[in-house]
Structure formats: structure tokens, C-alpha cells
C-alpha positions as CSV (number, residue, x, y, z in Angstrom):
1,M,-44.1,-4.5,-74.4
2,E,-47.5,-3.0,-74.9
3,E,-48.5,-0.4,-72.2
4,S,-51.7,-2.4,-71.5
5,N,-49.5,-5.3,-70.4
6,L,-47.7,-3.3,-67.8
7,D,-50.7,-3.7,-65.4
8,S,-49.5,-7.3,-64.7
9,Y,-46.1,-6.0,-63.5
10,I,-46.6,-2.5,-62.0
11,R,-48.8,-0.8,-59.5
12,I,-49.1,3.0,-59.2
13,Q,-50.2,4.3,-55.8
14,V,-51.1,7.9,-54.9
15,S,-50.8,9.0,-51.2
16,A,-53.9,10.1,-49.3
17,D,-53.0,13.7,-49.5
18,K,-52.3,13.3,-53.3
19,L,-48.9,14.9,-52.9
20,S,-46.9,11.8,-53.7
21,A,-47.1,9.0,-56.2
22,Y,-45.2,5.7,-55.9
23,L,-44.4,2.8,-58.3
24,T,-44.0,-0.8,-57.1
25,F,-43.5,-4.0,-59.0
26,S,-45.9,-6.9,-58.3
27,R,-43.7,-9.2,-60.3
28,L,-40.7,-9.1,-62.6
29,N,-39.3,-11.5,-65.2
30,D,-37.1,-11.5,-68.4
31,E,-40.2,-10.7,-70.6
32,F,-40.5,-7.2,-68.9
33,Q,-39.2,-4.6,-71.3
34,C,-40.3,-1.0,-71.4
35,L,-39.0,2.3,-72.8
36,P,-38.9,5.4,-70.6
37,E,-41.5,7.1,-72.9
38,Q,-43.9,4.1,-72.5
39,L,-43.5,4.1,-68.8
40,E,-44.2,7.8,-68.6
41,R,-47.4,7.4,-70.7
42,Y,-48.4,4.5,-68.5
43,V,-48.0,6.6,-65.3
44,R,-49.9,9.5,-66.9
45,S,-52.7,7.1,-67.9
46,H,-53.2,6.4,-64.2
47,G,-53.9,10.0,-63.4
48,V,-50.4,11.1,-62.2
49,L,-49.8,14.2,-64.2
50,Y,-47.8,16.7,-62.1
51,G,-44.4,16.7,-60.5
52,L,-43.2,13.7,-62.4
53,R,-39.6,12.6,-61.7
54,L,-38.8,11.8,-65.3
55,D,-35.2,10.8,-64.5
56,V,-36.4,8.2,-62.0
57,I,-39.0,6.9,-64.4
58,G,-36.3,6.6,-67.0
59,Q,-34.0,4.6,-64.7
60,I,-36.8,2.2,-63.7
61,A,-37.5,1.5,-67.4
62,K,-33.8,0.9,-68.1
63,N,-32.8,-1.0,-65.0
64,P,-36.0,-2.4,-63.4
65,I,-34.2,-5.0,-61.2
66,V,-32.8,-2.2,-59.0
67,Y,-36.3,-1.0,-58.1
68,Y,-38.0,-4.4,-58.0
69,K,-38.3,-4.7,-54.2
70,E,-38.7,-0.9,-53.5
71,Q,-41.6,1.5,-53.4
72,T,-40.2,4.2,-55.6
73,L,-41.3,7.9,-55.5
74,I,-42.1,8.8,-59.1
75,A,-44.0,12.1,-58.6
76,Q,-44.0,14.8,-56.0
77,G,-46.7,17.5,-55.7
78,E,-46.4,21.0,-54.4
79,P,-47.8,21.4,-50.8
80,V,-49.7,24.5,-49.8
81,R,-47.5,27.0,-48.1
82,E,-49.0,28.4,-44.9
83,G,-49.8,32.1,-44.9
84,K,-48.1,34.5,-42.4
85,D,-50.1,35.4,-39.3
86,G,-51.2,38.9,-38.8
87,S,-49.4,41.1,-36.2
88,I,-49.8,44.2,-34.2
89,K,-47.4,47.1,-35.2
90,M,-46.7,49.5,-32.3
91,V,-45.8,53.1,-32.8
92,H,-43.0,52.5,-30.2
93,D,-40.8,49.5,-29.8
94,M,-42.1,47.9,-26.5
95,E,-39.1,45.6,-26.0
96,L,-36.8,46.3,-23.1
97,E,-33.2,46.8,-24.4
98,P,-30.9,44.9,-22.0
99,D,-27.8,46.7,-23.1
100,H,-29.2,50.2,-23.1
101,R,-26.6,52.6,-21.6
102,P,-26.7,56.2,-20.4
103,V,-25.6,58.9,-22.7
104,E,-22.1,60.1,-22.3
105,L,-21.7,63.9,-22.7
106,Q,-18.8,65.8,-24.3
107,D,-17.1,66.5,-21.0
108,G,-17.0,62.8,-20.1
109,K,-19.9,63.0,-17.6
110,V,-22.8,60.6,-17.9
111,D,-26.4,61.9,-18.2
112,F,-28.6,59.3,-16.5
113,K,-31.7,61.4,-17.3
114,E,-31.4,60.4,-21.0
115,I,-31.4,56.7,-20.3
116,V,-35.2,56.6,-19.7
117,Q,-36.6,57.2,-23.1
118,L,-40.4,57.5,-22.5
119,K,-42.8,56.0,-25.0
120,N,-45.0,59.1,-25.0
121,V,-48.0,59.8,-27.3
122,K,-50.4,62.7,-27.7
123,R,-54.1,62.5,-27.5
124,G,-55.5,61.2,-30.8
125,Q,-52.2,59.8,-31.9
126,L,-51.9,56.3,-33.5
127,V,-50.7,53.8,-30.9
128,A,-50.9,50.5,-32.7
129,E,-52.2,49.1,-36.0
130,R,-53.2,45.7,-37.1
131,M,-51.1,44.2,-39.9
132,E,-53.2,41.9,-42.0
133,P,-52.3,38.2,-42.4
134,Q,-50.7,37.2,-45.6
135,L,-52.1,34.5,-48.0
136,G,-49.9,31.5,-48.5
137,L,-48.9,30.0,-51.8
138,P,-51.2,27.5,-53.5
139,G,-50.2,23.9,-53.9
140,K,-50.8,21.2,-56.6
141,T,-51.4,17.5,-56.3
142,V,-49.7,14.9,-58.4
143,T,-53.1,14.4,-60.1
144,G,-53.0,18.0,-61.3
145,E,-55.5,19.5,-58.9
146,E,-54.9,23.0,-57.5
147,L,-54.8,23.3,-53.7
148,P,-56.0,26.7,-52.5
149,P,-53.6,28.7,-50.3
150,K,-54.3,29.2,-46.6
151,A,-54.3,32.6,-44.9
152,G,-52.5,33.2,-41.7
153,K,-54.4,33.9,-38.5
154,Q,-55.8,37.4,-37.9
155,A,-54.2,39.3,-35.0
156,R,-56.4,41.1,-32.5
157,I,-55.6,44.4,-30.8
158,K,-56.2,44.1,-27.1
159,A,-57.4,47.6,-25.9
160,G,-56.7,48.6,-22.3
161,K,-57.2,51.9,-20.6
162,N,-57.3,55.4,-22.2
163,V,-57.2,54.0,-25.8
164,V,-59.9,53.9,-28.6
165,L,-60.3,51.3,-31.4
166,N,-61.5,52.5,-34.8
167,G,-64.6,51.0,-36.4
168,D,-63.0,47.9,-38.0
169,Q,-60.7,47.4,-35.0
170,S,-57.6,47.7,-37.2
171,A,-56.1,50.7,-35.4
172,L,-55.8,51.9,-31.8
173,Y,-55.5,55.6,-30.8
174,S,-54.7,57.3,-27.6
175,A,-57.5,59.1,-25.7
176,I,-55.1,61.1,-23.6
177,D,-51.5,62.5,-23.5
178,G,-49.5,59.9,-21.8
179,L,-47.2,56.9,-21.9
180,V,-47.8,53.7,-23.9
181,T,-47.7,50.7,-21.6
182,M,-48.3,46.9,-22.1
183,T,-49.9,45.2,-19.1
184,D,-50.8,41.6,-18.3
185,K,-52.2,39.6,-21.2
186,D,-50.7,42.1,-23.8
187,K,-53.2,44.8,-23.2
188,I,-52.2,48.1,-24.7
189,N,-52.8,51.1,-22.5
190,V,-51.9,54.8,-22.4
191,F,-51.3,56.0,-18.8
192,P,-50.7,59.5,-17.5
193,V,-47.2,60.0,-16.2
194,Y,-46.2,61.0,-12.7
195,E,-42.6,62.2,-12.6
196,V,-40.4,62.7,-9.5
197,N,-37.4,64.8,-10.2
198,G,-35.2,63.4,-7.4
199,D,-35.4,60.6,-4.7
200,V,-38.5,59.0,-3.3
201,D,-37.9,59.9,0.4
202,Y,-39.6,61.8,3.2
203,R,-40.2,64.8,1.0
204,T,-42.3,62.8,-1.6
205,G,-43.6,60.1,0.7
206,N,-45.1,56.9,-0.7
207,I,-46.5,56.9,-4.3
208,D,-49.7,55.2,-5.4
209,F,-50.5,56.3,-9.0
210,V,-53.1,55.2,-11.6
211,G,-50.5,55.4,-14.4
212,T,-46.8,55.3,-15.0
213,V,-44.3,56.6,-12.5
214,V,-40.8,58.0,-13.6
215,I,-38.4,58.6,-10.7
216,R,-35.2,60.5,-11.7
217,G,-33.4,59.5,-8.5
218,N,-33.3,56.7,-5.9
219,V,-36.1,54.9,-4.0
220,L,-34.9,54.8,-0.4
221,T,-35.4,52.0,2.2
222,G,-38.9,51.7,3.7
223,F,-40.8,53.7,0.9
224,K,-43.4,52.3,-1.4
225,V,-44.1,53.0,-5.1
226,K,-47.2,51.5,-6.7
227,A,-48.3,52.1,-10.3
228,S,-51.0,50.8,-12.6
229,G,-48.6,51.3,-15.5
230,D,-44.8,51.0,-15.6
231,I,-42.2,52.2,-13.1
232,R,-39.0,53.7,-14.4
233,V,-36.2,54.5,-11.8
234,V,-33.1,56.3,-13.2
235,G,-31.3,55.8,-9.9
236,G,-31.2,52.8,-7.6
237,V,-33.6,51.0,-5.4
238,E,-32.8,50.2,-1.7
239,G,-35.0,48.1,0.6
240,A,-38.2,49.6,-0.8
241,E,-41.5,48.1,-2.2
242,L,-42.2,48.7,-5.9
243,E,-45.3,47.2,-7.4
244,S,-46.4,47.7,-11.1
245,E,-49.1,46.1,-13.2
246,G,-46.8,46.7,-16.2
247,S,-42.9,46.6,-16.2
248,I,-40.3,48.0,-13.9
249,E,-36.9,49.3,-15.1
250,I,-34.2,50.3,-12.7
251,T,-31.0,51.9,-14.2
252,G,-28.9,52.0,-11.0
253,G,-29.7,48.5,-9.7
254,I,-31.2,47.0,-6.6
255,L,-29.3,47.0,-3.3
256,A,-32.0,45.9,-0.9
257,S,-30.3,44.4,2.2
258,N,-33.0,41.6,2.2
259,K,-35.8,44.2,2.7
260,G,-38.6,45.3,0.5
261,L,-39.9,43.8,-2.8
262,V,-39.8,44.6,-6.5
263,K,-42.9,43.1,-8.2
264,A,-44.1,43.6,-11.8
265,G,-47.0,42.1,-13.8
266,K,-44.8,41.9,-16.9
267,N,-40.9,42.4,-16.8
268,V,-38.3,43.6,-14.4
269,K,-35.1,45.0,-15.8
270,S,-32.2,46.1,-13.6
271,S,-28.4,46.5,-14.0
272,F,-27.9,44.3,-10.9
273,I,-29.8,42.7,-8.0
274,Q,-28.1,42.3,-4.6
275,D,-29.8,40.9,-1.5
276,G,-33.2,41.6,-3.2
277,N,-36.6,40.1,-3.6
278,V,-37.9,40.3,-7.2
279,V,-41.0,38.9,-8.8
280,A,-42.0,39.2,-12.5
281,G,-45.0,37.8,-14.3
282,E,-42.9,37.3,-17.4
283,D,-39.1,38.1,-17.6
284,V,-36.3,39.3,-15.3
285,L,-33.5,40.9,-17.4
286,V,-30.3,41.7,-15.5
287,G,-27.2,43.3,-17.0
288,Q,-24.5,42.4,-14.5
289,S,-25.2,40.2,-11.5
290,I,-27.8,38.6,-9.3
291,M,-26.2,38.1,-5.9
292,H,-27.7,36.5,-2.7
293,S,-31.3,37.3,-3.9
294,H,-34.6,35.6,-4.4
295,V,-35.8,36.1,-7.9
296,R,-39.0,34.6,-9.5
297,A,-40.1,35.0,-13.1
298,G,-43.1,33.4,-14.8
299,R,-41.1,32.9,-18.0
300,S,-37.4,33.5,-17.9
301,V,-34.5,35.1,-16.0
302,I,-31.7,36.3,-18.2
303,C,-28.3,37.6,-16.8
304,L,-26.0,38.2,-19.7
305,G,-24.0,41.4,-19.2
306,S,-20.2,41.5,-19.1
307,K,-20.3,39.6,-15.8
308,G,-23.6,37.8,-16.2
309,L,-23.2,36.3,-12.7
310,I,-25.8,34.5,-10.5
311,V,-24.5,33.5,-7.1
312,G,-26.2,32.7,-3.8
313,G,-29.9,32.7,-3.0
314,S,-32.5,31.2,-5.4
315,V,-33.7,32.0,-8.9
316,Q,-36.9,30.5,-10.2
317,A,-38.4,30.7,-13.7
318,G,-41.2,29.0,-15.6
319,D,-39.1,28.2,-18.7
320,L,-35.5,29.4,-18.8
321,V,-32.6,30.7,-16.7
322,K,-29.7,31.9,-18.8
323,A,-26.4,33.3,-17.4
324,R,-22.7,33.5,-18.1
325,T,-21.7,32.2,-14.7
326,I,-23.6,30.4,-12.0
327,G,-22.0,29.9,-8.5
328,N,-18.4,30.7,-7.6
329,T,-15.1,29.0,-6.7
330,M,-16.1,29.1,-3.0
331,A,-19.1,26.7,-3.8
332,T,-21.6,29.2,-2.5
333,V,-25.0,27.5,-2.4
334,T,-27.0,28.7,-5.4
335,A,-30.4,27.3,-6.3
336,I,-31.8,27.5,-9.9
337,E,-35.3,26.2,-10.5
338,V,-37.2,26.0,-13.8
339,G,-40.0,24.0,-15.3
340,V,-43.0,25.3,-13.3
341,K,-44.4,28.8,-12.5
342,P,-42.7,30.0,-9.3
343,E,-46.1,30.8,-7.7
344,Y,-47.0,27.1,-8.1
345,R,-43.9,26.1,-6.1
346,Q,-44.9,28.6,-3.4
347,E,-48.5,27.4,-3.4
348,L,-47.3,23.8,-3.1
349,G,-45.4,24.6,0.0
350,E,-48.4,26.4,1.5
351,L,-50.8,23.5,0.6
352,R,-48.5,20.9,2.3
353,S,-48.4,23.1,5.4
354,K,-52.2,23.3,5.2
355,I,-52.5,19.5,5.0
356,K,-50.4,19.1,8.1
357,S,-52.5,21.7,9.9
358,L,-55.8,20.0,8.9
359,M,-54.4,16.6,10.0
360,D,-53.5,18.0,13.4
361,S,-57.0,19.6,13.7
362,L,-58.7,16.3,12.6
363,D,-56.7,14.3,15.1
364,K,-57.8,16.6,18.0
365,T,-61.4,16.6,16.8
366,D,-61.4,12.7,16.6
367,K,-60.1,12.4,20.1
368,A,-62.8,14.8,21.5
369,L,-65.5,12.9,19.6
370,V,-64.4,9.6,21.0
371,L,-64.8,11.0,24.6
372,L,-68.2,12.4,23.8
373,D,-69.3,9.1,22.1
374,Q,-68.3,7.3,25.3
375,L,-70.4,9.7,27.5
376,A,-73.3,9.2,25.1
377,S,-73.1,5.4,25.4
378,L,-73.3,5.8,29.2
379,G,-76.2,8.2,29.0
380,Q,-74.1,11.0,30.5
381,L,-74.3,13.5,27.6
382,T,-75.5,16.9,28.9
383,P,-77.2,19.3,26.5
384,D,-74.1,21.5,26.2
385,K,-71.9,18.4,25.5
386,M,-74.5,17.3,22.9
387,A,-74.3,20.7,21.2
388,L,-70.4,20.4,21.2
389,R,-70.7,16.9,19.7
390,I,-72.9,18.2,16.8
391,K,-70.5,21.2,16.3
392,L,-67.4,18.9,16.2
393,T,-69.0,16.5,13.8
394,A,-69.7,19.4,11.4
395,T,-66.1,20.7,11.9
396,K,-64.8,17.2,11.1
397,R,-66.9,17.0,7.9
398,Q,-65.7,20.4,6.8
399,S,-62.0,19.6,7.5
400,Q,-62.2,16.3,5.5
401,L,-63.8,18.2,2.6
402,E,-60.9,20.8,2.7
403,M,-58.4,18.0,3.0
404,D,-59.8,16.3,-0.2
405,E,-59.8,19.7,-2.1
406,T,-56.2,20.5,-1.0
407,R,-54.9,17.0,-2.0
408,E,-56.6,17.4,-5.4
409,R,-54.9,20.8,-5.9
410,I,-51.5,19.3,-4.9
411,L,-52.0,16.5,-7.5
412,D,-52.8,19.2,-10.2
413,I,-49.6,21.1,-9.4
414,E,-47.5,17.9,-9.3
415,R,-48.8,17.0,-12.7
416,T,-47.5,20.4,-14.1
417,L,-44.1,19.6,-12.4
418,E,-43.9,16.4,-14.6
419,N,-44.4,18.4,-17.8
420,A,-41.0,20.2,-17.8
421,E,-39.4,18.9,-21.1
422,S,-39.0,22.4,-22.6
423,A,-37.5,24.0,-19.5
424,K,-33.7,24.5,-19.4
425,V,-30.8,26.2,-17.6
426,D,-28.2,27.6,-20.0
427,V,-24.6,28.5,-18.8
428,L,-22.5,30.4,-21.4
429,S,-19.3,30.3,-19.3
430,T,-19.0,28.3,-16.1
431,V,-21.3,26.6,-13.5
432,Y,-19.5,25.9,-10.2
433,G,-20.0,23.2,-7.6
434,G,-22.5,24.1,-4.9
435,T,-25.2,24.9,-7.5
436,K,-28.5,23.1,-7.2
437,I,-30.5,22.7,-10.4
438,V,-34.2,21.8,-10.2
439,I,-36.2,21.1,-13.3
440,G,-39.9,20.2,-12.6
441,R,-39.8,17.8,-9.6
442,Y,-36.2,16.6,-10.3
443,T,-33.0,17.9,-8.6
444,R,-29.4,17.7,-9.6
445,F,-26.5,18.9,-7.4
446,V,-23.4,20.2,-9.4
447,K,-20.3,18.7,-7.8
448,D,-17.6,19.7,-10.3
449,S,-17.5,22.9,-12.3
450,A,-18.4,22.7,-16.0
451,A,-18.1,25.1,-19.0
452,R,-20.7,26.1,-21.6
453,V,-23.4,23.6,-20.7
454,S,-27.2,23.4,-20.8
455,F,-29.2,21.5,-18.2
456,R,-32.3,19.8,-19.6
457,F,-34.9,17.2,-18.5
458,S,-34.8,13.9,-20.3
459,E,-36.3,10.5,-19.6
460,G,-36.9,11.1,-15.9
461,D,-33.5,12.8,-15.1
462,I,-31.7,16.1,-15.5
463,V,-29.0,15.8,-18.2
464,L,-26.0,17.9,-18.9
465,L,-25.6,18.9,-22.6
466,P,-23.1,21.1,-24.4
467,Y,-24.4,24.7,-24.9
468,Y,-24.4,25.9,-28.5
């Protein structure tokens, strides 16, 4: 059959992105005969030049009836490969190591002073440098056109305090001798270091420092440590208040007796938390156990040491709670909540209390206005009562405005509670009865223990899936 006659049998279609070409039959009869070479030339004559699947074209020519009712891919282009995004390379590794242990000396003793490895830099030293994005690989359409590669996104160094960017903003240098610290929104700072060689007690008093604080001892009940940078505690923390704009790392654990607060703008890392209150803007990383505590994290709570136990109290995280064991055989009530930033849950409770208070106030105002309106209708409204009536009317208007704004904010937060599909609770070993799982606005009570499971939100309910 002449190639010109193939038009009455075959259609060649090229996809909109020109990365695929397809052959379809418009009709087929006994007169259709075609050699593989003829069909290839026909396809090329229709502008399909690259990525030809010659084996498929040959099979169509030899056995067209098999492909008669199909749209068959006969050419595949090469898509553009995305470039790699740029990144920021730090002179120190800023990740908290969950399994970092103290150094054991030759005589078998443990040197806790060596566990805090400070990320110190000298004035003028390089702190961070920008790694350029990489160009991707070019592509090619089935029609033979080159597709230019795409570069990754350029990274940006976020300069904080006591650091200097070079002219093209590709490198960051320290302006002082100090400690490299990441604060909220990934700003890179160098803070001076205040070091306490012992406990925070009556000898040192409370600490409020515009930098990083290193305590080579314990922080005792009732004392406060506040830092613009990080806080590192080699010992333990009792019922004290620790507040950091960066991260807090506690080697000896938190034993708080339900007093005090440990609050960090970024991460909190501790070997254990017992009867404590902990708040982190990003992650809470615990080596051994979280027992009868209230823990809130903007992103995740990870408890994966050899015990990896969460029991009692409440643990809240924006995205993920991950532990080896949750609850115990005594069915101790343990609440795990994910799917919304913990501060939103707290705000929601406060807003609902405010609504109740405003409604009570409006009710009292309405009753007073009814009495004043009755006096006005009888012509018995004295000047002081008239002034009170005007004041109460203004108060009512203001309360209604506050009520509307509060209800709107409640709706905003409830909408975020609905968007919890990526949130999850992972249990590597066992979750026991008595555990309450909350994802977004949905709740599930665990009645029977289960092993190696993941709680997820799906189609309006919390489902239990195997953990891999």
C-alpha cells in the first residue's frame, strides 16, 4: 500500500506537551497492508521524529487488528528534569542529635561536661554559605524540539543578630565570638555565651541573657532562665521556668512536679519529661519517656529511645506524634492530639469562654435596657438614668461587635481543624486501651491494645493502619 493511502486508515496525534505521540485507526479492512519501514516513514512524515518506539510500530504493521480499537503510544519524548534547589551550608551541623550520649572516661566514669558540644565561632569566621541551585537536564519533544532545562530555586540566607552578609549575599560571617544559633523562621544568629559552672540556685539567682546560656549543673525549682539564643543544661531541670527564642537541650531530663515551664521558639530536647509542662515552636525530641506531662509542639513530638514511652497527661503536635509505646496496661488516660497547632486549640478554648462571658454580659445589658425603656415610655427617665441608657446602648453595640469577631475567629480555627489529612500518630510497638487519639476535630478512644499501628484521618474518621 502506498504511504499516501495510509491517511484514510490512520491518525497520528501529538499530545499538548509534545512529549507523546499516538496512533489510532479510523478504519480497517482486508486491503490494509503496510511494511514496518513504510509505517515508520509515514509517522516521520507527520513530524514525529524523536523517541520512536520502533518495535511497537513494527507490531502495528504486522498485526494491525490487535491495535485497531486502541490508542497506541508510538513515540515518547524526554521530559525536562527539574534542577536541584539551592541550599544553605552551615559551618556547624545544627540538627539536634536524639541519641547523643555523654563521654565515658577510661575509669568508667561519665563526663557530662562533654555532652554539650557548643557550636562556637570566632569573629570574622564563616558561619554559612549559599550553595547555588543546579540546572536540570534538557528535554526533547517527539517532534525533535529541544526543551531548555529549568534551574532550581535560589536559597536565601536569613541573617539574624551579630552576623554580616557579604556583597552578593552568598556567605554569612560572624561579627563576634559566640555561639551559632537558629531562631524562629530559620534566622541565623551568633550570640555571646553565658556559662554557669554549677546549678542555677540562690547563688546565681535568675538568669535573663541576650544570648545563649550554658548551665553545667541543674536548674532548681522556682528559678527562671531566659535567653535570646539557646539554653543548654548538662544536668536536670526541676520545677523551673526556662524560656528560649532558640532551642533548649536538657541532658539530665525534666522532673518538674507539675511546676514551672520549659518553652522554646524552636526545639526542646530532653532525655525524659516527668510531671512537666513543655512548649516548642517546632519539635520536642525525647530519648526515654514522657510521663504525666503536658507537651505541646508546633510540628512534632518524637519519643523513640530504648523505652520511647508516652503515658498519662496530654501531648499535642501540629503534624506528628511518634513513640514506641503509648499508654500502659493499667489503661492510664493518655491524650494524643495532632492536626492543628496546639496554640490554636488553646485559643479555641479561650474564645469559647469569651463567647459565654459576652452572652452573659449582653443578657444583663438587655434586661437593664428593658427597664430603662419602660421608664422612658412613662416619662420617668431622670438625667442620670438617660446617661446610663446611652452608656448601656454603646456597651451592647461593642459587645455584639466583639461577639461577631470572636465567632469569625472560631470559624477560622475550626476550618484548620478540618484540614488534618497529613497529620498522624505512629506507634512502633504498642498502644494501650485508655488512650485518646484526636486528629483535627475528630476523636477516637482506644479500647483494645494494638501493635505497630498508625492513626490517620480519612473520609471523616480516624482509621487504624499498619505501621511500616
